[in-house]
A tleap script that builds the chain and sets N, CA, C and O, in Angstrom:
source leaprc.protein.ff14SB
mol = sequence {
  NMET GLY LYS PHE LEU GLY ILE ILE VAL GLY
  ALA ILE LEU ALA PHE VAL GLY ILE LEU LEU
  LEU ILE ALA TRP TRP TYR GLU PHE LEU PHE
  ILE ALA ARG GLY ILE VAL PRO ALA LEU LEU
  ILE CYS GLY GLY VAL LEU ALA LEU PHE ALA
  GLY LEU SER GLU LEU LYS ASP THR ILE LYS
  SER LYS CLEU
}
set mol.1.N position { 23.308 18.945 5.554 }
set mol.1.CA position { 23.392 18.656 6.972 }
set mol.1.C position { 22.059 18.143 7.506 }
set mol.1.O position { 22.045 17.320 8.422 }
set mol.2.N position { 20.922 18.615 6.950 }
set mol.2.CA position { 19.608 18.221 7.435 }
set mol.2.C position { 19.317 16.747 7.239 }
set mol.2.O position { 18.665 16.125 8.078 }
set mol.3.N position { 19.798 16.178 6.129 }
set mol.3.CA position { 19.559 14.760 5.873 }
set mol.3.C position { 20.295 13.892 6.886 }
set mol.3.O position { 19.752 12.904 7.378 }
set mol.4.N position { 21.518 14.264 7.188 }
set mol.4.CA position { 22.293 13.491 8.151 }
set mol.4.C position { 21.705 13.614 9.550 }
set mol.4.O position { 21.700 12.648 10.313 }
set mol.5.N position { 21.217 14.787 9.882 }
set mol.5.CA position { 20.582 14.984 11.180 }
set mol.5.C position { 19.334 14.110 11.293 }
set mol.5.O position { 19.086 13.516 12.342 }
set mol.6.N position { 18.548 14.028 10.214 }
set mol.6.CA position { 17.367 13.176 10.208 }
set mol.6.C position { 17.714 11.709 10.391 }
set mol.6.O position { 17.013 10.983 11.096 }
set mol.7.N position { 18.795 11.272 9.757 }
set mol.7.CA position { 19.225 9.880 9.890 }
set mol.7.C position { 19.682 9.594 11.316 }
set mol.7.O position { 19.353 8.552 11.882 }
set mol.8.N position { 20.443 10.525 11.894 }
set mol.8.CA position { 20.956 10.339 13.257 }
set mol.8.C position { 19.804 10.326 14.255 }
set mol.8.O position { 19.748 9.460 15.128 }
set mol.9.N position { 18.881 11.284 14.129 }
set mol.9.CA position { 17.735 11.339 15.044 }
set mol.9.C position { 16.874 10.094 14.879 }
set mol.9.O position { 16.407 9.533 15.871 }
set mol.10.N position { 16.657 9.658 13.658 }
set mol.10.CA position { 15.873 8.452 13.421 }
set mol.10.C position { 16.504 7.215 14.038 }
set mol.10.O position { 15.809 6.378 14.614 }
set mol.11.N position { 17.824 7.100 13.915 }
set mol.11.CA position { 18.528 5.953 14.506 }
set mol.11.C position { 18.439 5.983 16.025 }
set mol.11.O position { 18.244 4.945 16.657 }
set mol.12.N position { 18.579 7.162 16.610 }
set mol.12.CA position { 18.495 7.278 18.071 }
set mol.12.C position { 17.090 6.926 18.554 }
set mol.12.O position { 16.929 6.198 19.534 }
set mol.13.N position { 16.075 7.446 17.864 }
set mol.13.CA position { 14.703 7.156 18.263 }
set mol.13.C position { 14.358 5.675 18.099 }
set mol.13.O position { 13.651 5.107 18.932 }
set mol.14.N position { 14.850 5.053 17.040 }
set mol.14.CA position { 14.608 3.621 16.842 }
set mol.14.C position { 15.281 2.813 17.954 }
set mol.14.O position { 14.704 1.851 18.460 }
set mol.15.N position { 16.494 3.203 18.331 }
set mol.15.CA position { 17.214 2.509 19.399 }
set mol.15.C position { 16.484 2.653 20.729 }
set mol.15.O position { 16.327 1.677 21.463 }
set mol.16.N position { 16.041 3.866 21.039 }
set mol.16.CA position { 15.304 4.094 22.283 }
set mol.16.C position { 13.986 3.319 22.259 }
set mol.16.O position { 13.574 2.762 23.276 }
set mol.17.N position { 13.332 3.282 21.113 }
set mol.17.CA position { 12.091 2.526 20.990 }
set mol.17.C position { 12.295 1.035 21.240 }
set mol.17.O position { 11.469 0.398 21.894 }
set mol.18.N position { 13.373 0.484 20.730 }
set mol.18.CA position { 13.673 -0.941 20.963 }
set mol.18.C position { 13.951 -1.185 22.436 }
set mol.18.O position { 13.485 -2.173 23.003 }
set mol.19.N position { 14.711 -0.286 23.061 }
set mol.19.CA position { 14.990 -0.438 24.494 }
set mol.19.C position { 13.706 -0.384 25.322 }
set mol.19.O position { 13.522 -1.185 26.238 }
set mol.20.N position { 12.831 0.549 25.005 }
set mol.20.CA position { 11.579 0.658 25.738 }
set mol.20.C position { 10.662 -0.527 25.474 }
set mol.20.O position { 9.935 -0.961 26.367 }
set mol.21.N position { 10.691 -1.051 24.254 }
set mol.21.CA position { 9.898 -2.238 23.954 }
set mol.21.C position { 10.367 -3.425 24.788 }
set mol.21.O position { 9.551 -4.199 25.288 }
set mol.22.N position { 11.663 -3.563 24.935 }
set mol.22.CA position { 12.211 -4.644 25.765 }
set mol.22.C position { 11.846 -4.421 27.228 }
set mol.22.O position { 11.450 -5.356 27.925 }
set mol.23.N position { 11.982 -3.165 27.697 }
set mol.23.CA position { 11.702 -2.865 29.102 }
set mol.23.C position { 10.218 -3.017 29.428 }
set mol.23.O position { 9.874 -3.470 30.520 }
set mol.24.N position { 9.347 -2.651 28.513 }
set mol.24.CA position { 7.911 -2.682 28.761 }
set mol.24.C position { 7.227 -3.787 27.961 }
set mol.24.O position { 6.113 -3.593 27.473 }
set mol.25.N position { 7.869 -4.934 27.820 }
set mol.25.CA position { 7.340 -6.017 26.999 }
set mol.25.C position { 5.963 -6.475 27.474 }
set mol.25.O position { 5.064 -6.674 26.656 }
set mol.26.N position { 5.785 -6.645 28.796 }
set mol.26.CA position { 4.504 -7.120 29.311 }
set mol.26.C position { 3.382 -6.130 28.984 }
set mol.26.O position { 2.295 -6.536 28.573 }
set mol.27.N position { 3.647 -4.839 29.167 }
set mol.27.CA position { 2.641 -3.833 28.867 }
set mol.27.C position { 2.316 -3.810 27.377 }
set mol.27.O position { 1.161 -3.630 26.990 }
set mol.28.N position { 3.346 -3.993 26.537 }
set mol.28.CA position { 3.127 -4.046 25.092 }
set mol.28.C position { 2.208 -5.211 24.726 }
set mol.28.O position { 1.289 -5.046 23.924 }
set mol.29.N position { 2.449 -6.380 25.305 }
set mol.29.CA position { 1.602 -7.536 25.020 }
set mol.29.C position { 0.187 -7.330 25.533 }
set mol.29.O position { -0.779 -7.760 24.902 }
set mol.30.N position { 0.065 -6.665 26.687 }
set mol.30.CA position { -1.253 -6.382 27.247 }
set mol.30.C position { -2.065 -5.510 26.292 }
set mol.30.O position { -3.246 -5.768 26.059 }
set mol.31.N position { -1.432 -4.487 25.746 }
set mol.31.CA position { -2.113 -3.597 24.808 }
set mol.31.C position { -2.400 -4.326 23.495 }
set mol.31.O position { -3.480 -4.176 22.924 }
set mol.32.N position { -1.435 -5.115 23.015 }
set mol.32.CA position { -1.617 -5.836 21.757 }
set mol.32.C position { -2.782 -6.816 21.853 }
set mol.32.O position { -3.523 -6.994 20.887 }
set mol.33.N position { -2.949 -7.461 23.025 }
set mol.33.CA position { -4.066 -8.388 23.196 }
set mol.33.C position { -5.409 -7.687 23.109 }
set mol.33.O position { -6.412 -8.310 22.761 }
set mol.34.N position { -5.439 -6.398 23.420 }
set mol.34.CA position { -6.679 -5.653 23.307 }
set mol.34.C position { -6.895 -5.075 21.926 }
set mol.34.O position { -8.033 -4.937 21.477 }
set mol.35.N position { -5.806 -4.737 21.247 }
set mol.35.CA position { -5.920 -4.079 19.953 }
set mol.35.C position { -6.168 -5.080 18.823 }
set mol.35.O position { -6.940 -4.792 17.909 }
set mol.36.N position { -5.535 -6.234 18.868 }
set mol.36.CA position { -5.625 -7.195 17.764 }
set mol.36.C position { -7.071 -7.627 17.492 }
set mol.36.O position { -7.486 -7.616 16.333 }
set mol.37.N position { -7.852 -8.006 18.504 }
set mol.37.CA position { -9.242 -8.370 18.191 }
set mol.37.C position { -10.049 -7.212 17.607 }
set mol.37.O position { -10.866 -7.416 16.709 }
set mol.38.N position { -9.825 -6.000 18.113 }
set mol.38.CA position { -10.543 -4.844 17.582 }
set mol.38.C position { -10.164 -4.595 16.127 }
set mol.38.O position { -11.029 -4.267 15.315 }
set mol.39.N position { -8.891 -4.744 15.788 }
set mol.39.CA position { -8.461 -4.574 14.399 }
set mol.39.C position { -9.053 -5.655 13.497 }
set mol.39.O position { -9.441 -5.379 12.362 }
set mol.40.N position { -9.122 -6.878 14.003 }
set mol.40.CA position { -9.715 -7.959 13.212 }
set mol.40.C position { -11.200 -7.704 12.958 }
set mol.40.O position { -11.693 -7.954 11.858 }
set mol.41.N position { -11.912 -7.207 13.970 }
set mol.41.CA position { -13.331 -6.899 13.791 }
set mol.41.C position { -13.497 -5.788 12.763 }
set mol.41.O position { -14.321 -5.901 11.856 }
set mol.42.N position { -12.727 -4.722 12.896 }
set mol.42.CA position { -12.825 -3.604 11.948 }
set mol.42.C position { -12.455 -4.050 10.533 }
set mol.42.O position { -13.119 -3.660 9.572 }
set mol.43.N position { -11.418 -4.850 10.395 }
set mol.43.CA position { -11.024 -5.353 9.080 }
set mol.43.C position { -12.083 -6.255 8.477 }
set mol.43.O position { -12.344 -6.199 7.276 }
set mol.44.N position { -12.690 -7.083 9.303 }
set mol.44.CA position { -13.749 -7.962 8.820 }
set mol.44.C position { -14.970 -7.185 8.357 }
set mol.44.O position { -15.562 -7.509 7.328 }
set mol.45.N position { -15.347 -6.162 9.113 }
set mol.45.CA position { -16.488 -5.337 8.722 }
set mol.45.C position { -16.183 -4.599 7.425 }
set mol.45.O position { -17.036 -4.512 6.542 }
set mol.46.N position { -14.971 -4.068 7.307 }
set mol.46.CA position { -14.570 -3.374 6.086 }
set mol.46.C position { -14.592 -4.318 4.881 }
set mol.46.O position { -15.072 -3.940 3.812 }
set mol.47.N position { -14.079 -5.535 5.043 }
set mol.47.CA position { -14.098 -6.510 3.954 }
set mol.47.C position { -15.525 -6.902 3.596 }
set mol.47.O position { -15.846 -7.106 2.425 }
set mol.48.N position { -16.374 -7.005 4.605 }
set mol.48.CA position { -17.779 -7.330 4.358 }
set mol.48.C position { -18.451 -6.238 3.538 }
set mol.48.O position { -19.156 -6.532 2.573 }
set mol.49.N position { -18.237 -4.975 3.916 }
set mol.49.CA position { -18.818 -3.876 3.154 }
set mol.49.C position { -18.266 -3.814 1.736 }
set mol.49.O position { -19.011 -3.544 0.794 }
set mol.50.N position { -16.976 -4.060 1.574 }
set mol.50.CA position { -16.379 -4.038 0.236 }
set mol.50.C position { -16.962 -5.156 -0.626 }
set mol.50.O position { -17.259 -4.943 -1.802 }
set mol.51.N position { -17.124 -6.340 -0.051 }
set mol.51.CA position { -17.703 -7.460 -0.788 }
set mol.51.C position { -19.151 -7.214 -1.165 }
set mol.51.O position { -19.574 -7.530 -2.278 }
set mol.52.N position { -19.910 -6.650 -0.236 }
set mol.52.CA position { -21.315 -6.351 -0.543 }
set mol.52.C position { -21.430 -5.271 -1.611 }
set mol.52.O position { -22.309 -5.334 -2.470 }
set mol.53.N position { -20.553 -4.289 -1.559 }
set mol.53.CA position { -20.562 -3.234 -2.571 }
set mol.53.C position { -20.216 -3.803 -3.947 }
set mol.53.O position { -20.839 -3.437 -4.944 }
set mol.54.N position { -19.242 -4.681 -4.002 }
set mol.54.CA position { -18.861 -5.293 -5.275 }
set mol.54.C position { -19.987 -6.177 -5.806 }
set mol.54.O position { -20.266 -6.183 -7.005 }
set mol.55.N position { -20.627 -6.916 -4.914 }
set mol.55.CA position { -21.757 -7.762 -5.322 }
set mol.55.C position { -22.901 -6.905 -5.855 }
set mol.55.O position { -23.531 -7.247 -6.855 }
set mol.56.N position { -23.159 -5.796 -5.181 }
set mol.56.CA position { -24.220 -4.889 -5.635 }
set mol.56.C position { -23.896 -4.304 -6.994 }
set mol.56.O position { -24.787 -4.184 -7.835 }
set mol.57.N position { -22.639 -3.933 -7.238 }
set mol.57.CA position { -22.232 -3.404 -8.543 }
set mol.57.C position { -22.361 -4.467 -9.625 }
set mol.57.O position { -22.773 -4.164 -10.745 }
set mol.58.N position { -22.013 -5.702 -9.303 }
set mol.58.CA position { -22.114 -6.801 -10.267 }
set mol.58.C position { -23.576 -7.039 -10.643 }
set mol.58.O position { -23.895 -7.226 -11.817 }
set mol.59.N position { -24.449 -7.033 -9.661 }
set mol.59.CA position { -25.875 -7.253 -9.915 }
set mol.59.C position { -26.437 -6.103 -10.755 }
set mol.59.O position { -27.238 -6.321 -11.664 }
set mol.60.N position { -26.003 -4.864 -10.436 }
set mol.60.CA position { -26.471 -3.695 -11.182 }
set mol.60.C position { -26.032 -3.743 -12.636 }
set mol.60.O position { -26.788 -3.354 -13.527 }
set mol.61.N position { -24.812 -4.219 -12.883 }
set mol.61.CA position { -24.285 -4.244 -14.268 }
set mol.61.C position { -24.974 -5.331 -15.097 }
set mol.61.O position { -25.026 -5.214 -16.321 }
set mol.62.N position { -25.492 -6.358 -14.482 }
set mol.62.CA position { -26.171 -7.419 -15.207 }
set mol.62.C position { -27.587 -7.027 -15.591 }
set mol.62.O position { -28.167 -7.622 -16.500 }
set mol.63.N position { -28.152 -6.035 -14.915 }
set mol.63.CA position { -29.535 -5.614 -15.215 }
set mol.63.C position { -29.559 -4.691 -16.335 }
set mol.63.O position { -30.629 -4.230 -16.733 }
savepdb mol mol.pdb
quit
């Protein structure tokens, strides 16, 4: 019974989420416009650190 209850609750929550997304579309876009640049900056910094770490390991292994 627990598995079916989880499926039913999940379907209801997904449906309510879609309805609220439609109702609050402008607010969603407003938040997304603020979050996307911050995520890109964080991702870029993370990729930069990963690349520098890999470069440092490569240089260390050649010595």
